C-alpha positions, -999 to +999 in steps of 0.1 A: +092+595+428+116+594+397+106+580+369+127+549+372+115+541+407+079+543+395+091+518+362+105+497+390+071+497+411+053+488+385+071+465+370+072+449+411+034+451+408+030+432+376+055+402+389+033+400+421+003+392+397-007+359+391-023+346+354-056+340+371-051+380+382-042+393+347-072+375+334-096+387+361-082+426+354-081+423+317-120+410+318-126+442+345-116+464+317-134+451+288-166+428+302-166+416+261-138+391+262-156+367+283-189+361+256-164+367+224-147+338+239-182+319+244-195+327+208-167+323+192-159+281+211-204+278+200-200+289+166-177+258+167-195+229+188-226+237+165-206+233+131-186+204+138-224+190+154-241+202+123-220+217+090-252+234+074-257+255+106-220+274+097-240+280+057-246+317+049-286+308+043-280+299+082-264+329+090-286+350+076-316+334+096-300+336+127-295+373+122-328+384+116-341+366+146-313+380+165-320+415+160-356+420+178-337+407+208-308+426+201-329+458+198-344+456+227-317+444+250-300+480+243-326+495+266-324+465+286-286+474+289-294+513+296-316+503+326-295+476+341-265+498+335-278+522+361-282+491+391-325+480+378-340+463+354-372+463+334-394+436+334-418+457+311-398+451+277-427+425+259-454+444+270-446+479+260-432+464+226-461+446+220-482+475+229-464+497+209-469+471+178-508+465+184-509+499+189-494+507+149-509+479+136-549+490+149-541+524+141-533+516+103-552+491+097-567+485+062-559+521+055-573+540+086-546+558+090-512+565+071-482+540+079-456+570+092-485+587+115-492+554+130-457+545+137-453+580+155-480+572+175-467+539+185-437+551+193-447+576+213-470+557+230-442+536+240-415+566+252-443+574+275-442+539+289-409+543+297-414+572+311-438+560+335-412+532+347-393+563+352-411+581+374-421+554+393-386+549+400-375+582+403-405+602+420-420+574+440-387+557+445-400+523+440-379+497+436-373+492+393-383+452+397-411+465+414-425+488+387-418+468+355-432+441+370-465+455+379-461+477+343-459+445+328-492+432+335-509+468+330-498+472+296-499+435+284-540+440+294-538+474+274-527+456+246-552+431+248-578+451+252-571+478+228-568+448+200-594+426+213-563+396+209-569+386+176-538+395+156-537+416+121-522+399+094-490+421+068-520+423+043-539+446+060-512+471+070-494+495+046-464+493+029-441+515+050-454+491+086-441+460+063-405+477+053-383+463+074-390+428+064-377+436+030-341+436+027-315+418+005-288+389-004-253+393+003-243+359-016-264+339+001-264+356+031-301+378+036-305+409+057-335+425+062-337+465+069-347+459+102-312+442+107-296+473+100-319+498+117-308+479+149-273+480+139-276+518+135-296+519+171-260+502+186-237+524+168-259+553+183-264+541+213-227+530+218-214+565+208-233+584+236-224+557+263-192+558+257-185+594+241-209+617+253-211+634+293-247+617+297-234+582+290-206+585+316-237+601+341-250+563+334-223+549+345-213+570+371-252+564+383-252+531+382-214+525+400-217+549+433-253+569+430-246+586+461-212+599+454-225+608+416-251+631+432-224+647+457-203+654+428-232+674+408-247+643+384-281+652+385-291+612+392-329+612+393-328+631+361-306+606+344-324+578+356-356+590+338-341+600+307-331+565+308-361+548+314-377+571+287-345+563+263-353+528+268-393+532+259-382+548+228-365+521+217-388+495+224-412+513+204-388+515+175-380+479+179-420+474+175-418+484+141-388+461+134-411+430+149-435+439+125-415+434+095-400+403+110-432+388+121-453+395+091-482+402+114-493+425+152-503+395+176-505+407+206-486+364+215-452+380+189-424+378+217-430+357+249-395+355+260-387+392+255-379+400+291-359+366+292-343+368+266-330+405+267-318+402+303-302+371+292-283+389+264-274+416+285-260+394+312-243+370+289-229+399+274-211+415+303-228+438+318-230+434+360-264+434+374-253+454+401-247+482+375-219+508+364-198+485+345-205+471+308-204+475+268-232+478+245-210+456+221-210+430+245-250+430+249-250+427+210-225+396+209-246+379+242-278+387+220-261+368+195-250+340+217-287+336+228-301+333+192-266+312+185-280+283+208-312+284+207-308+283+168-274+258+167-293+235+194-324+234+169-304+223+139-287+200+156-322+179+167-320+192+206-354+200+225-366+231+236-362+213+275-324+212+269-320+243+252-333+264+281-311+240+303-284+253+281-296+292+287-300+289+324-266+277+330-251+302+306-268+329+328-255+313+356-219+310+344-220+348+335-232+362+370-207+340+384-180+357+362-190+389+367-193+383+404-155+375+405-148+405+385-163+421+407-135+419+433-104+433+410-084+453+429 
């Protein structure tokens, strides 16, 4: 076919698409567009409801509160891209945090060594999830539901269910809670670490062969296997890397909370999954971008923070987040029908 004929065919095909179909195609190519629109509209709405929402002080607090969920959502994104799900996010993070804090309490161990052990333990917990999924071929939902209870129990037994305040911990473990101000906007080193994690993992997903393999395993696992992708090994690596990220998030959580407590993040599982889904990553795997997850995490915290400033009680806040999740999944189902 000549170039002129190809151009004519493309033009004819374009004329056949309705405006709605063009939107559908755009969202399929760039799944982060819809959460970005929601975020912008949310900022406008909450600023109208309470002008204090848009102040530098409020934005700094929002970003600090969002950072932990955003960090956990990185690992959750990796898992969901492979068509899995991780319900043990919060339990692994709390376990790593309590191990770090208990080992380093009152000078018992140098902070750096306690951090390495805590992150290593979280990585091993992720590896265990991966082994159960890939070697024993158990559903990720069932595996992580089981390890959620196991890791939670271990954390409670190890720590005795008691909290450890920042004053009993070495400065190194508390360091990520410190920060600096830009005008009236205060940022912590923990926020900068989370941004760095997004940059590194985002680059790996978009620019490396391993990242392409992650998408391939989530999109069509059998086709990926037949094309030479080591699907089981990729899955095992995904859960292991996710565990490592949860361990880093545990360090950031100590700095953010100013303490290590077994009840630090009771809604971590729901919040991380919500951020990923709202961010445009498909629960069926194979589609999504990490930038969308970051936007989703900001949306989750924006709604919680904005509704709180507006004087809306907790029940209505939960209702709003639930509606967002249902809308996001509905949009995903619609986008997946693109031809």
